[in-house]
N, C-alpha and C positions, 0 to 999 in steps of 0.2 A: 925397213918400214914397208908396209903394204901400200899398194897404190889404190886400194879400194877402201874408202872411208867416207864418213858423214860428219860434217862439222856440226857439233851440237852446241846450241845456244839457249834454248828455252828450258824451263823447268820440266816440262813433259818429256823432252828429249833426254835430260839428265836422269829422270825417273826410268825411262826405257833402258838406258845404258846401265843403270844400277841394277835393275831387276834381271837383265840378261847377263850381268857380270861380264860385259864386253870389255876388251882391252881398250884403253883410251890413251892416246898420245897427247902431250901438251907442247904447244909451240909458242915461242915468244912473238908478240905482236909488234913491239916497238924496240927502238934502241939498236945497239950494235949487233944483237943476236936476233933481230927480226927475221922470222921465217925459219929459225933453227929449232930443232926438237930439244926441249929442255928435259923431258922425262919420257921414256919409252914404256908406255903400257902399265896398266893396272886398272882394276875396276873402280868405278865411282863409288865412294863410301858415304859421302855426305855432300850436300850442296845447300847454298843459301842465295839470296839475291846478290851477295857480294863475292862469295868464294865457293870453291869446289875442292873437296878432299879426294885425292887420288893417290893410292899406294902410300898412305900415311903422311902425305904432305899436302899443305893447303896452297891453292893458287887463286889469285884475284881474277874474277871473271872478265873484268874490263882490260886486263893486261895480257891475257893468254888466250890462245885458241885451243879448243878441245876437239879432238878428232876420234870418233868411235870407229874402230877397225871393223870392217864388214867381212873381209876375207883374208 
């Protein structure tokens, strides 16, 4: 995992990530796996107020952290 990333939260940040086809890592926010990477990379395909689709899988926005890899 790269050490250079931006945590994306807003719709405009998800739009930027989708248009740039940047790799996005998904991390668990709570529970036993808090802070662990759940999925390593893939572009944002879709997003809504509740969920984000990355690499053909859906993730709840309030349960996961999304990191756009910058370098």
